[in-house]
C-alpha positions in Angstrom: -14.2 16.3 -2.8 -12.4 12.8 -2.8 -14.8 10.2 -1.2 -13.0 6.9 -2.4 -9.4 6.1 -2.2 -7.9 2.7 -3.1 -4.1 3.3 -2.9 -2.2 5.2 -0.4 1.4 5.4 1.0 1.2 4.9 4.8 4.1 6.1 7.0 3.8 4.1 10.2 6.1 4.3 13.2 5.9 2.1 16.2 6.4 3.4 19.8 9.8 3.3 21.5 10.4 1.5 24.6 10.6 3.4 27.9 13.9 3.7 29.6 14.8 1.7 32.6 15.1 3.5 35.9 18.4 3.7 38.0 17.1 4.1 41.6 18.4 3.1 45.1 16.0 2.2 47.8 16.3 4.6 50.7 15.0 4.3 54.2 16.0 5.8 57.6 19.1 4.1 58.8 19.5 2.4 55.3 21.2 4.9 53.1 22.0 2.1 50.5 19.1 -0.2 50.6 19.8 -1.7 47.2 18.6 -1.0 43.6 15.0 -0.7 43.1 14.7 0.8 39.6 11.9 -0.6 37.5 11.9 -1.7 33.8 10.7 0.5 31.1 7.4 -0.4 29.1 7.5 -1.8 25.7 6.5 0.5 22.8 3.2 0.0 20.9 3.0 -1.8 17.7 1.2 -0.5 14.4 -1.3 -3.2 13.3 -3.6 -3.4 10.2 -6.9 -5.2 10.8 -9.5 -6.0 8.2 -12.8 -4.3 9.2 -16.0 -5.2 7.2 -17.4 -1.8 7.9 -14.5 0.0 6.2 -14.7 0.3 2.4 -12.1 2.9 1.5 -8.6 4.0 2.4 -9.8 7.5 2.6 -8.7 8.1 6.2 -5.1 7.3 5.3 -5.1 9.5 2.4 -5.9 12.4 4.6 -3.7 11.2 7.5 -0.8 9.1 6.1 1.5 9.5 9.2 0.5 7.1 12.0 2.5 6.7 15.3 1.9 4.2 18.2 2.3 5.2 21.8 5.8 5.0 23.5 6.4 2.9 26.5 6.5 4.6 29.8 9.8 4.8 31.8 10.4 2.8 34.8 10.3 4.3 38.3 11.8 3.7 41.7 10.3 1.3 44.2 10.4 -1.5 41.5 7.6 0.2 39.5 7.7 -0.8 35.8 6.6 1.5 33.1 3.3 0.9 31.3 3.4 -0.6 27.8 2.5 1.7 24.9 -1.0 1.1 23.4 -1.0 -0.9 20.2 -2.3 1.3 17.3 -5.0 -0.7 15.4 -5.7 0.7 11.8 -8.8 -0.7 10.2 -8.6 -1.4 6.4 -11.1 -2.8 3.9 -11.3 -6.4 3.0 -8.9 -7.1 0.1 -6.2 -4.7 1.1 -2.8 -5.6 -0.3 0.3 -4.4 1.7 3.4 -3.8 -0.4 6.7 -2.1 0.0 7.6 1.0 -2.0 9.4 -1.2 -4.5 6.4 -3.4 -5.0 7.2 -6.4 -2.8 4.0 -8.0 -1.5 4.1 -8.0 2.3 0.6 -9.2 3.1 -2.7 -9.8 1.4 -5.5 -9.2 3.9 -8.7 -11.0 3.0 -11.3 -11.9 5.5 -12.7 -10.1 8.4 -10.1 -9.9 11.3 -7.1 -10.5 9.2 -4.1 -8.7 10.7 -0.6 -7.6 9.8 2.0 -5.9 12.0 3.5 -3.1 10.0 5.9 -1.8 12.6 7.1 -3.5 15.8 7.3 -1.5 19.0 10.7 -1.1 20.7 11.5 -3.1 23.9 11.7 -1.4 27.2 15.1 -0.9 28.9 15.9 -2.8 32.1 16.1 -1.0 35.4 19.1 -1.4 37.7 17.0 -3.7 39.9 17.0 -6.3 37.0 20.7 -5.6 36.3 21.8 -6.4 39.7 23.9 -9.5 40.3 26.3 -11.0 42.9 29.1 -9.2 41.1 27.2 -6.0 40.3 25.2 -5.4 43.5 24.2 -1.7 43.0 24.3 -0.8 39.3 24.4 2.9 39.0 22.8 2.8 35.6 19.9 1.4 33.6 19.3 0.3 30.0 17.7 2.7 27.5 14.5 1.7 25.7 14.9 0.6 22.0 13.5 2.8 19.5 10.4 1.4 17.5 10.6 0.6 13.9 9.4 3.1 11.2 8.2 1.7 7.9 6.7 3.2 4.7 4.2 0.8 3.0 1.8 1.0 0.1 -1.8 0.0 0.8 -3.8 -1.1 -2.3 -7.4 -2.1 -2.3 -8.5 -4.9 -4.5 -12.2 -5.5 -4.3 -13.3 -8.9 -3.1 -16.1 -9.7 -5.6 -17.2 -12.8 -7.5 -18.2 -11.2 -10.8 -16.8 -8.0 -12.4 -18.8 -6.1 -14.9 -16.6 -4.4 -17.5 -17.4 -2.2 -20.5 -17.3 1.2 -22.1 -18.5 4.3 -20.1 -22.3 4.5 -20.2 -22.7 0.9 -21.1 -25.1 0.4 -18.2 -22.9 -1.4 -15.8 -24.0 0.5 -12.7 -27.7 0.2 -13.8 -27.3 -3.6 -13.9 -25.7 -3.7 -10.5 -28.6 -1.6 -9.2 -31.2 -3.8 -11.0 -29.6 -7.1 -9.8 -29.1 -6.2 -6.2 -30.1 -3.7 -3.5 -27.2 -1.5 -4.3 -28.0 2.2 -5.1 -25.1 3.4 -7.4 -25.1 6.8 -9.0 -26.6 6.6 -12.3 -26.7 9.5 -14.9 -26.8 9.9 -18.8 -23.1 11.1 -19.2 -19.9 9.2 -19.4 -17.7 8.5 -16.3 -20.6 8.9 -14.0 -19.2 6.1 -11.9 -16.0 7.1 -10.1 -15.7 4.3 -7.7 -16.4 0.5 -8.0 -20.0 -0.4 -6.8 -20.7 -3.6 -5.1 -24.0 -5.5 -5.0 -25.0 -8.8 -3.5 -27.0 -11.1 -5.8 -28.9 -14.2 -5.0 -29.7 -16.9 -7.8 -31.3 -20.0 -6.4 -29.0 -21.3 -3.6 -25.9 -19.3 -4.8 -25.2 -15.9 -3.2 -22.4 -13.9 -4.8 -21.2 -10.2 -5.1 -21.0 -8.2 -8.3 -18.8 -5.2 -8.9 -18.7 -2.7 -11.8 -15.5 -1.3 -13.0 -15.6 2.4 -13.8 -15.6 2.9 -17.6 -12.7 1.5 -19.7 -11.7 3.2 -22.9 -9.0 2.6 -25.4 -5.6 3.1 -23.6 -6.9 2.4 -20.2 -4.1 0.1 -19.4 -1.7 2.9 -20.2 -3.3 5.4 -17.9 -6.1 6.9 -20.0 -9.5 7.5 -18.4 -10.2 5.7 -15.2 -9.5 2.2 -16.1 -5.9 1.9 -14.9 -6.9 3.1 -11.5 -9.6 0.4 -11.1 -8.5 -2.5 -13.1 -6.9 -4.0 -10.0 -10.5 -4.5 -8.7 -11.2 -7.3 -11.2 -8.1 -9.4 -10.1 -10.0 -11.4 -7.5 -13.2 -12.0 -9.5 -14.1 -15.5 -10.6 -15.5 -14.2 -14.0 -15.9 -11.2 -16.1 -19.1 -10.0 -17.6 -18.8 -7.8 -20.8 -21.6 -5.3 -20.7 -22.0 -4.2 -24.4 -24.1 -1.2 -25.2 -26.4 -2.1 -28.1 -28.0 1.4 -28.2 -24.8 3.5 -28.5 -24.9 6.5 -30.9 -21.2 6.9 -31.0 -19.9 6.6 -34.6 -17.6 3.8 -35.2 -18.8 1.7 -32.2 -20.6 -1.5 -32.1 -20.8 -4.4 -29.6 -18.1 -6.5 -31.5 -15.6 -3.7 -31.7 -16.3 -2.7 -28.1 -15.6 -6.3 -27.0 -12.3 -6.4 -28.9 -11.2 -3.0 -27.5 -12.0 -4.1 -23.9 -10.3 -7.5 -24.3 -7.2 -5.7 -25.7 -7.0 -3.6 -22.5 -7.5 -6.6 -20.2 -4.8 -8.4 -22.1 -2.4 -5.4 -21.7 -3.2 -5.3 -18.0 -2.4 -9.0 -17.7 -3.3 -11.7 -15.4 -6.9 -12.1 -16.4 -6.7 -14.6 -19.3 -8.0 -17.6 -17.4 -11.2 -15.9 -16.2 -14.5 -17.1 -17.7 -16.3 -14.6 -19.8 -20.0 -13.9 -20.2 -21.6 -11.3 -22.5 -24.6 -9.1 -21.6 -26.1 -7.3 -24.6 -27.6 -4.4 -22.8 -30.5 -1.9 -23.4 -32.5 -4.4 -25.6 -35.6 -2.5 -24.6 -34.8 0.0 -27.4 -36.1 -1.6 -30.7 -32.9 -0.6 -32.7 -30.8 -2.1 -29.9 -32.7 -5.3 -30.0 -32.2 -5.6 -33.8 -28.4 -5.1 -33.2 -28.2 -7.7 -30.4 -30.0 -10.3 -32.7 -27.3 -9.6 -35.4 -24.2 -9.8 -33.2 -25.3 -12.7 -31.0 -24.5 -15.5 -33.4 -21.0 -14.3 -34.0 -20.4 -13.8 -30.2 -21.5 -17.3 -29.6 -19.4 -18.5 -32.4 -16.4 -17.2 -30.3 -17.5 -19.6 -27.5 -19.1 -16.9 -25.4 -22.4 -17.3 -23.4 -24.6 -14.4 -24.4 -27.6 -13.0 -22.5 -29.8 -10.1 -23.9 -30.7 -7.8 -21.0 -32.3 -4.5 -20.1 -31.7 -2.8 -16.8 -34.7 -0.5 -17.5 -37.3 -3.2 -18.3 -35.5 -5.9 -16.2 -35.6 -8.3 -19.2 -33.1 -11.1 -19.1 -31.8 -10.2 -15.6 -32.9 -13.5 -14.2 -31.2 -15.5 -16.9 -28.1 -13.4 -16.4 -28.0 -13.9 -12.7 -28.4 -17.7 -13.0 -25.5 -17.7 -15.7 -23.3 -15.8 -13.2 -24.3 -18.1 -10.4 -23.3 -21.2 -12.4 -19.8 -19.7 -13.1 -19.4 -18.8 -9.4 -20.5 -22.2 -8.2 -18.1 -23.9 -10.6 -15.2 -21.6 -9.5 -15.9 -22.2 -5.8 -16.0 -26.0 -6.4 -12.8 -26.0 -8.3 -11.0 -23.9 -5.6 -8.6 -25.9 -3.5 -9.9 -27.0 -0.2 -8.5 -25.1 2.8 -7.0 -27.6 5.3 -7.2 -26.7 8.9 -3.8 -27.5 10.3 -2.4 -27.1 13.9 0.1 -24.3 14.1 3.3 -25.5 15.8 5.7 -22.8 17.0 9.3 -23.7 16.8 12.3 -21.5 17.7 14.1 -20.2 14.6 17.6 -21.6 14.3 20.4 -19.1 14.5 22.3 -19.3 11.2 25.9 -18.3 11.4 27.8 -16.3 14.0 25.9 -13.7 16.1 28.3 -10.9 15.0 31.0 -10.2 12.5 34.2 -8.1 12.6 35.4 -6.7 9.3 38.6 -4.6 8.8 37.6 -1.5 6.7 40.5 0.7 5.9 41.8 2.2 9.1 39.0 1.0 11.4 37.1 -2.2 12.3 33.4 -2.6 11.8 31.3 -4.8 14.1 27.9 -6.0 12.7 25.3 -8.2 14.4 21.8 -8.0 15.9 23.0 -8.4 19.4 25.9 -5.8 19.4 23.6 -3.3 17.7 20.8 -3.7 20.1 23.1 -3.4 23.1 24.5 -0.2 21.7 21.0 1.3 21.4 20.3 0.3 25.0 23.5 2.1 26.4 23.5 5.5 27.9 27.0 6.7 26.9 26.9 9.6 29.3 27.3 7.0 32.1 30.8 5.4 32.4 29.3 2.4 34.3 26.9 1.7 31.5 29.6 2.0 28.9 31.7 -0.5 31.0 28.6 -2.9 31.1 28.4 -2.7 27.3 32.1 -3.5 27.1 31.5 -6.5 29.3 28.7 -7.8 27.2 30.7 -7.5 24.0 33.7 -9.2 25.6 31.5 -12.0 26.8 30.0 -12.4 23.3 33.5 -12.8 22.0 33.8 -9.4 20.2 37.2 -8.5 21.8 38.7 -11.9 20.9 37.6 -11.5 17.3 39.0 -8.0 17.2 42.4 -9.2 18.4 42.3 -12.0 15.8 41.5 -9.5 13.1 44.5 -7.4 14.1 43.0 -4.8 16.2 45.3 -3.1 19.0 44.5 -0.9 21.9 43.5 2.5 20.5 42.1 1.2 17.2 39.0 2.7 15.8 35.9 0.3 16.2 32.6 1.1 14.6 29.5 -0.8 15.7 26.6 -0.6 13.2 26.0 1.0 9.9 24.9 4.4 8.6 24.6 7.6 10.5 23.6 6.0 13.8 26.7 3.8 14.0 28.8 4.2 17.2 32.5 4.9 16.8 35.0 4.6 19.7 38.6 3.9 20.4 39.1 0.3 21.6 40.7 -0.1 25.0 40.2 -3.7 26.2 41.7 -3.1 29.6 39.8 -0.1 30.6 38.1 -0.3 34.2 35.2 1.8 35.2 33.6 2.7 38.5 31.3 5.1 40.3 32.5 8.3 41.9 36.2 7.6 41.0 36.2 4.4 43.3 38.0 2.4 40.7 37.4 -1.3 40.4 36.3 -3.9 38.0 33.6 -2.8 35.6 30.1 -3.0 37.0 31.2 -3.2 40.6 30.8 -0.7 43.5 33.5 -0.7 46.1 31.1 0.9 48.6 29.3 -2.3 48.9 32.2 -4.6 49.3 33.1 -6.1 52.6 35.3 -4.0 54.9 38.5 -6.2 54.6 38.5 -5.6 50.8 38.7 -1.8 51.3 41.8 -1.9 53.6 45.0 -0.7 51.9 
């Protein structure tokens, strides 16, 4: 059974906004008391939040589809609909959010770090909010906007200071267990460790975390063994510790060749060339292993590597190793750029270019722009008055003037938007709409006009 997952594809969809309500206040002796339709509620967002208690992405492996609540529709008597509840998804510290194409969207490090994956749709206005001096009793309301849907990749990169790397059964998990209070699974067969193990180590006044990477083998960077799946967990580490097995019985293997193989795999993976290296010659409690460690140590030191002979079983050399790692961590923290606390100033984002565009395409004209597309999604096309209100908004924005400038004539085919959801209609700039065949200017209601206006 899978118990650890560090990469998933998450399908998140925010809640849609609730529709506005078209309602007329009615009392005794007041058949037309005025519009009182409430606004629809906003849809809920989908938000990722770093939770220190979460260590795996397993929940999203079993349930990759997540949907936030929709906003509630408005009601009569000026009652607004409730907003949809924001869906908060806890993720481990060190989660990287990317698109399916690999573009990094967010790197969530630190408890409480958040990122909004999908934005909820805005609720539609009720007819009470749409009323004006020219449109006293709107017989329509705006529809709620659909929430955004997004597919993202969540990758967990362990936040640790020191990474232990080496061949399977080199003793990495044993060292983590001996250096810290962690209790990793340890057995005498290769690939016992299937997930990175983390432990907290204290050496003097320095406190740091140590993680072991499940056994690397030749070809790990190309997908062999388990290394490719877990090499991402060493990317955040301040230093790498090569755990070399001095008591291996495998023919053709020795600490020097093991080091060369692991370094070749790290170089193939890339991005780790600047990390300091330490070498831990492990299992020196075995007499033959100690002799081998004494033989290879001078050559390793000649390569400029700091070498420590250790044994997880007898705990020999562990104190020296922990202080060597602490020195590297302290140096890395001292060299890290200082984080300046700055005051966040919010400024409106300037609008670049026109709010819409009209482009002739063959035998039709295409209208693109955030406002026209949002207005189209808010329109109930089964209501003639709502369609007239949309036409008024487009005309006020300048769409009709631009259509004329581009050569459009009454009856020309106009397309607003792109893809399958685009709206297609025949353009009639002089069309008037009204309620119940009482013709008048768009958005007006002759029933509410003064009596002299209704005389023939």
